[in-house]
Structures are given as C-alpha cells and as structure tokens.
N, C-alpha and C positions, 0 to 999 in steps of 0.2 A: 503494500499499502503507502510506502513511504523509502526514497531512498535517498541516502545521502552520500557521494564519491568525490571523494578529497577534498571536501566544504574547510578551507579556515575564516577564521574573521579576525581581523585586527586594533584595535584602540589604540593609534599610533605608533608607536613599535615596539606592544606586546599583543602575543598573540593571545586573545580569549577560546579559541578552539582552532586547530590546527592537524589539516589533513585527514579528519574524521572520516570516516566510511559505514558505516552500517543500515541494514538493512530491514526492516517492519512490516512484519507481516500480516495480512487483513484479518482482523477482527482480534487482536494480539493489543496486551494492556501490558504496554513497556514501558519500566521506569528507569530514569535519569534520575544515579544516584550520586551523592561527592559535597566535602564540603564548600561553603561561600567561596568564591572565585573561582572553580574548577571548571565551567562551559558550558555548566547542565539548563543555567537558563536562555543562555545567548543561544544556544540550539534551539531550543523552542520557539523563541523569536523568530529567526529564522527560515523554518519554516511554517510558523506562521506568515511570514513576512516583515513581521516589523523591524529585523535588522537585514541587510542586504549583506552577503559572502565575498569575501575580495578575490578569492579561487573555489573551484571547485560547482556541482550540480547540485539540483535537487529533484526528485522528480513526485509527484502524490497523483499514485493512482495511473501510471503509466506516462502524467504527462510533464513536459519540465515546467519549473515555476521559479523561475529564477529572477525572471522581468513579472512573474503576473503582482499587481498587488493584492493587499492582505483582502480586503473583502471581493477580489474576487477567487478566491481560492475556497477550495473546499473539506476546510477549518475552521472549529470555531473555539477561541479559548476562555477559558474557566483560571480568574485569577486568583488570588488570597484574598484580595479588598473585594467584596462585591458588586460594589457600582451600580447598586440599584436607583432609581429614582422614586426617593419618598413619598412625590405627590399623586402616582400612581399605583396602581390596585396589584395585588400581585399578579395576577391576570393579565393586566397591564402592559404589567416587565416583560412576562413572557412572551408579548405577544408586540413587543416595539418590533422590533428583527423584522421579522415575516409583514407588518406594517408599513416600512424603511423598502420594502423588496415588491410591494403593492399586490400581496396576497388577496384573494378574496375573502372579503365577513367571514362568508362560510367552512371557506378550509382553514379560515386561523382559528375559529371556535373550536372546530375539531383537531387540529392539533397540538394550540391551548388545551382542552382539556384531557388528549391520552396523555403531554408532557409533563401534567402535571398532579395528574393517578401515577404514572413510572415513581416519581421522587413525592408518593405518599400527602401530599400537599390540595389534591382535589378542593378539601374542605373548608383549602383558604386563601380560596378564588377571589375573593371578596377585599381580602381583610390590607391595608399598608402593610411596608415592610417590617416597619418600628414597632408596630405591635405582633413581632415574630422572634423568635429566641437566635442565637447567629446562630444553631444545626442549620435551622428551617431555611435563611435570608440566606443562608448556601446552597440548599438544595436551590432557593430559587433561580439562584443565577445557573445552576447546569442545566437544569429544564427551559432557561433561554438560553443554552445552546446548545440543546439536544433539539428544541424544538426544529431549528433550521434546517436537521435532515444532514446534515455532514459526513464525509464519509472520513474525516477523524477528527478525533474531539482530545486538544490540549490542556493540562491542567497544572498549573504553576502555584506548587507552594498552596492547591486551595483549603486547606487543614488547617495551613500554621496559624489559623484566627483563634483555633476552638479548646475549648480548655479539653482536659487530656482522656474524659471517659467519654466523652460526646465524638473527640475524635475520632474514637477505637472504636466505637459503631458505626462512625461513617466511612469509614477504612470500608467496614463490613457492606454497608449497605452500596455506595461507590460500584465494586469489585460487583456484588449481585445483579447491579443495572449493567453495567460491561457485558454484562453475560446472557442479559436479557436481549440488550441490545444491538450483539453482535458489533458492535462498533469497535475502532482501533483509537483506543486511549495513547496517551503518550503523556508523561506523570512526571512531576519533577521533585524533586526534594531531597532534603538533606538525610530526613531522619532515617535508618535503616529498620528499625523494627515495620517503619510504616510499607517503605519497599517491600520487606519480605513477607507482610502480611494478602500485599492487592496482584500484583505480578505473575504473569505467564514470564516474563523474563525481566534482567536486571542490567543494566546498564552500568557500573564503575566508572566516574571520571575522574581528574587531575588532572591540571595543568594543562590542562584544553582539547586532551587527548585521552583515549579509552584505557583504561586500564585494561579491564574484565569484564565478560560480558559471560550469562547464563543463567537456566536456573536459579530458583533463591537457593536449595540445600546446595546446586554445586558452587557457589557463590561463599554460601558459607562455609561446608563443608572442606570444600578442596581449595582456595583461597589461589590465587597464582600467583600474585607477588605479597611481599610484607607490608603495602601499602592496604592493598584488600583486605588482610589479616586485621592490620589493626583496627581498620576504617569502620567494618562489619562487626557489630558486636564485642563483644568485652575477650582479651584474650591475654595469654603470656607470653613475653617474646623473651628468645633466650640468645647471646650474639656467644657461638666457640669455634673450636676449629677440629676438625675431622680429624683423629687419629686413627683410623684405621675403616675397610670396607669389602665387604664381599658384596653378591649383585642385588641384595634382598635388601641389608645391613648396614647400619654403621654408626663408631660409637664416634660423639662427639664432646669434649671436653671444654668445660664451661665453668671458669671459676672454678676448680680444684673437682669440677662435680662431671662424671662420667655418664653420658644418658644415649641411652639404642634410641636412635631416629630412622627411620624408612630410604632407603637409597634410591628414592624415584629420580635424584639426578645425575647418578652416577656417578657422588661425589668421591672426588680423589682425599691422599694423604695429604694435608696440610692446609685443603681447601678451608676457605674461612665461612659458613655458614651462620641463617639464621633458623632458630626455629620457633614451632607457632604450638603453643596447646591450649584449645578450652577452658577455663575453669571444672564448667561442669562433665569434663573426661578425667577428672583427677579426684582419683581417692585416695580419702582422708581415715588415719586410723591413728589411735592412741600409741598402740603397741607395733616393732618393726614385728615384717613377715619378712617374704624369697624374692616377692612379687619385680617384675623389671622395672627401671628404673625406678629402684626403690632411695629417695632424698630422706632427708629429716630438712627441719627447718621452726622457727621458733614462734609456736604462737604470739604474734600484736594483734591482732585485733579480730573481732567477729562481728557482723551488720545485717540481721534478721530482717527479710525481704518479702513475708511469706511462702510461698512454696519450700524456698531453700534459705540457709543462714549461706550467705557470702564471710569464707573464714581467709584468710588474709595473713599468708605467714613469711618469714624472714631466711634466708639464707646467712649463712656465716662471712658473707662476703658483702653483707646487707640487699643482695637487691631484693623486692618484694615479690610472691608468687602470691594468688589468688585460684584460689576453691570450690565446689559450691557442694557442703553436704550437709547433712541434718544436725538442730544440737544433740539430740544423743549421743554421737560423737565427743562432742565439747562439756555433758556431765562433770567428769570425771579432772577436767582440764583451765588452769586459769594463763592468765596471759604472760607469757614469760618461759612457759613451758614447752616441751620439745613432741611435738607433731612428725609424723611419716603423710608422704608424701606418695605415689608411684601411679602411672599411666601408661595403659599401652601403645609399643613403638608406634604401631599401625597408626592410632588416634592423633598422634601429630602432624606439623606436614613441614617440610625443609624449605630452604628459600635462598642459593648461592649468592654470594656476594662479593663475587668477577676477582677475588683477590686470594692472593697468598700468603703465608704465614710459617717460618720456619718455627717446629716447636723443639 
C-alpha cells in the first residue's frame, strides 16, 4: 500500500531521515517507534505530504505521490491534538471534511452515522466536544479521519495526551477498529508497550535510519542491535570479552565473571561483545545451586510492582542487575544479603562491538 524508496529529508545540514526504504502492506498496522528526534514523525509527514523529501520516491497504492498535495492524497492524519471545532456538534465535526468535498447531504448523514457507530459514539452525535472526555474527543478525531474512507490512516502519537488507564483502553479499541476496517494504519509513538500491544509489525528508528523491523515478539525477544535491546522494554546489558568459543556457545569474561553465551555471531577469542538478558529471564534464589551462569550479587533494593517484584542486585565490581521474582524469595533476605542469579545461556542475546582486545 505504501512504499518509500531511498527517501531522505534534511533540515539545514542535518538528516532527519536518511536513505529510508520501507514497504507497508495493505491492511497492516505498522508502527514507527523510536526516541524523540529519530525521524519517525518526519517520515509520517512525508507520507502525508506535509514535508517534501529531498531525495527518493514515495508511492501510495501504486501511485507516485512525491509532488501530490496533501489534500489530494488518499490518506488522513490523526494528531495528538484533537483540533476539533468547539462550536460544532460531534456529527458536524465528523462531517466537515465531507462537506468540503461537496458530498451529498444524504451520503454525509449515512457515512457520519457509520463512522460514529464504529467509534461507539453514535449516541453523542448532537453534543459539543467540550462536554466529552479526552478519550471521547480522540475518538471523534478518528471518526473524522475514517469517514473520508482513506486508503491509509496516519496516526501521530494520538494517545499521548490521555491518562494511562484510558490510553491502554484506547490501544485495544484502535487495534479492533483497524481490524474491522481492514485499513492500513501507520502509527507513530515513542511508547514501547503501545507499539508491542497494537502492531502487526514494528519499525525501530534511530538517527533517521531503520535499526530493525519485524513482528513484536521478534523485536522484543531477538533484538538485532544493542540500541534495540536497550530501547525496547527493560534489559540488563553486560560488556565483555570472548574467552573461548565453539560452534554453539562461547564464554564471555565480564568484570571477573565468566558467562556462557550463545555463539550466534560466530564469535572468536578476544572479541569484544555486548550481552543482553531480560529481567524476567533471570531466576533468583537465596542459595547457590549448580545452574549455568550462576552469579552472586548483593541485594540492593526491591520494588513491588504488582504481579512481580523488581529485584535490584549489585555485582562486586559495582554493576547493577535487575531481575523479576516473587516476594517469597526475599522473605529471608534483607538489603546487603547475598543473592544468587542464573539464566539459560540461550535466553541471552549477544552483539559484537567490532573491535578486538588482548587478554
């Protein structure tokens, strides 16, 4: 449905987006995810036509749109700010774009009714926006966009102004709406959980380029780079040197500790690497066992977060480690006590550092 080919955008001498290549499927919910300034919103604005690329081409449903004005593109955009007309009713706000296109009154009434039913606001058609909640106002903005039957709906952090509970509710509603419509959604956010919840595919952007794209579980479980591992969710990152290796596993020396890692990158002796291990993959116990990657750490803190307790340990060299466990494990422990941490080597992900170091 949407293709970007070697697309670049510069502001002054700085690339906001550089040589971006991306194909977005028909009916796909694709999320552009990354930190502020990574180029995700600029990419969305170029698809919408609000920004012109300095280089490259953009196609929407097979039509090259580089020089097509925003109002002539088969896309609609939903922003974080709702931009509703306060003097109009909900129905009048939704109908506004159709009136500008001089659609017949009968057709407008039919399509507005259908759009409001889709966002569950049919009973609010005669109300003014100021009498509705933030979540309801956002739904009006979405109805106003989908009533035009665009081929692509662009959403630029549309839930950012909502409180946490409402944002989570709206995430599920948006995904359900997209599935009902079968429409292509391109969504921009810096919220990792939001992206994981709603997306068919996620594109991780960093400094104007794509770091990784894939299914949500692929992005989380198998990050392709250190940046992705560190950006998505919570993780522990260790830096060390490969001591020895065989085709399946290697041994990594890290601050005096020896850690078994998967040899997915054909690592060789003396190679410098990063290793990432998620907190939920680390098992915590009060007594030492004989497991792989068994390390001792000092209990520094525990944080109760509902379903799990976040356990913060510290290795002898001062490096912190975070694990998820149950409060039962800590009943006999106090701050300053020794804990034992272990994880399966295959649960960790390793990235090369492109350099050698003699040991």
